[in-house]
C-alpha positions in Angstrom: 120.5 -98.4 72.0 118.2 -99.8 75.0 117.2 -103.1 74.5 114.2 -103.8 72.6 112.3 -105.9 75.2 110.3 -104.4 77.6 109.4 -106.9 80.6 109.4 -109.7 78.5 107.3 -108.1 75.7 108.4 -105.8 72.9 106.5 -103.4 70.5 106.8 -103.7 67.0 106.9 -104.0 64.2 110.5 -104.5 63.7 112.5 -105.1 60.6 115.9 -107.4 61.1 118.7 -106.2 59.0 121.8 -108.0 58.1 124.9 -106.8 59.5 127.3 -107.8 56.8 125.0 -107.2 53.9 122.6 -104.6 55.2 119.9 -106.6 53.4 116.5 -107.4 55.4 114.8 -110.3 56.4 111.8 -110.6 54.1 109.0 -113.5 53.4 109.6 -114.9 50.1 107.0 -113.8 48.2 106.0 -110.6 50.6 103.3 -112.2 51.9 103.1 -114.0 55.1 101.2 -116.9 53.8 101.7 -120.3 55.5 104.5 -122.5 54.6 106.3 -119.2 53.2 109.8 -119.4 53.5 112.2 -116.5 54.3 115.2 -114.6 52.5 117.2 -111.6 52.4 116.0 -109.0 50.4 116.9 -105.1 49.3 114.2 -103.5 47.7 114.3 -99.8 48.9 111.7 -98.2 49.5 110.3 -101.2 51.2 106.7 -102.4 50.4 104.0 -100.6 52.2 100.7 -102.0 51.0 98.3 -104.4 52.7 99.5 -108.3 51.8 102.9 -107.2 50.8 104.6 -106.5 54.2 106.8 -109.6 54.9 109.9 -107.7 56.3 107.8 -106.3 59.2 107.8 -108.4 62.5 106.6 -108.7 65.9 108.6 -110.1 68.9 106.7 -112.0 71.7 107.9 -113.6 75.3 107.2 -117.3 74.5 106.2 -119.6 77.1 109.9 -121.1 78.1 112.0 -118.5 79.5 114.6 -116.6 77.4 113.0 -117.5 73.9 110.8 -115.6 71.9 108.4 -115.8 69.1 108.7 -114.0 66.0 105.5 -113.4 64.3 104.9 -112.3 60.8 103.1 -108.6 61.1 99.8 -109.1 59.3 98.6 -112.8 60.2 100.9 -113.5 63.1 102.5 -116.3 61.6 105.5 -117.7 63.5 108.8 -118.2 62.3 109.5 -122.1 62.6 112.5 -124.2 62.3 112.7 -127.1 60.1 112.6 -130.6 60.7 116.7 -130.4 60.7 119.3 -127.6 61.6 119.6 -126.4 58.0 116.1 -126.9 57.0 114.4 -123.6 55.6 112.2 -122.4 58.1 109.0 -121.6 57.1 106.0 -119.5 58.4 103.5 -121.8 60.4 100.1 -121.0 62.7 101.4 -120.3 66.4 101.6 -123.7 68.0 104.3 -122.7 70.8 106.7 -126.0 69.7 110.1 -125.5 70.3 110.8 -125.3 66.6 108.8 -121.8 66.8 110.6 -120.6 69.9 114.1 -118.6 69.4 116.7 -117.3 71.7 117.2 -113.5 70.4 120.8 -113.5 71.8 122.4 -109.5 72.0 125.8 -109.5 70.4 126.5 -106.3 70.1 125.1 -102.8 71.2 125.9 -100.0 73.8 123.4 -98.6 76.1 125.6 -95.6 76.4 125.4 -94.3 72.9 122.0 -93.9 71.3 123.3 -94.8 67.7 124.7 -97.8 68.8 121.8 -100.3 67.6 121.3 -103.5 69.1 122.7 -106.6 66.9 121.1 -110.2 67.9 121.6 -113.5 66.7 118.3 -115.3 66.2 118.9 -119.2 67.2 116.4 -121.5 67.2 115.4 -123.3 70.2 115.3 -126.8 68.2 118.8 -126.4 67.4 120.7 -124.1 69.4 124.2 -124.7 68.0 122.7 -122.8 65.1 121.8 -119.2 64.2 120.4 -117.3 60.9 122.1 -116.6 58.4 122.1 -116.5 54.4 122.2 -120.0 52.9 126.0 -120.8 53.0 126.9 -117.5 54.0 126.1 -116.0 50.5 126.1 -112.3 51.1 124.2 -111.4 48.2 120.6 -110.4 47.5 117.5 -112.9 47.5 118.8 -115.6 49.2 117.3 -117.9 51.4 118.0 -117.8 55.4 118.7 -120.8 57.2 120.2 -121.8 60.5 124.1 -122.2 59.6 126.4 -123.6 62.8 128.0 -121.7 65.0 130.7 -124.4 65.2 130.4 -125.2 68.9 131.3 -121.2 70.1 129.5 -117.9 69.8 127.6 -116.3 66.8 129.5 -115.1 63.8 129.3 -112.0 62.4 127.8 -113.3 59.3 124.8 -114.1 61.9 124.0 -110.5 63.7 120.8 -109.1 62.7 119.9 -105.4 63.9 117.0 -105.2 65.0 115.1 -101.6 63.8 111.7 -100.6 65.0 109.4 -99.6 62.1 107.1 -96.7 62.8 105.2 -94.2 60.5 107.5 -91.4 61.8 110.8 -93.8 61.0 109.1 -94.6 57.5 108.5 -90.7 56.5 112.2 -90.2 57.8 113.8 -93.1 55.6 111.9 -91.6 52.9 113.2 -88.1 53.2 109.9 -86.3 54.6 110.8 -84.4 57.8 
C-alpha cells in the first residue's frame, strides 16, 4: 500500500487503528470539543451522525518539514501534546505550536503488497522520545491514549497505528453493503 502522503498533503478522513488491540483512536466523548482527550474505542459499526465523528481525522503538513498536524474531522481541531511527555493529548484550536506537530514514522508496510497496511508511530515533536499508545500499555477498550516512552530506541509494537482511509465506499463495504 502506498504512503498516505501525497506531495506533503493527504486526503482523509482517516481512522487510526491500534495494531495490538484492533481498537481505534477516538475522542473521549465522540465529539471534537476543545479540551477533549483521546482514547481507544471499539464501537462497531462506528458512529455516523454529525457531532459524533470523533474517530475520523485529517492529516496536514505542518510548517516544520517532516511533521504533521492531526486534525479532527468536523471542526479541524488539532491533537495537542500536553505540558509533559505523559500528559493527555487534547484537542485545541490550531496554532502550529510544536505541541501540535507530530512525526508520523512509518514502521511497517509494503509497497509491493496491496493488502499490507502501512503502520505508523505517532511521535509528538515536543517529546521525540515518546509515541502514542494506550496509557500504561493497557490493552483494553476505553483506555486513554498518551505518549509512552520508546526507551531511547525505535517504537514498540504497542505504539503502532494502522492508518485507514474512510470513504463512503469503505464504510459501505464494512457494513456488508456491495
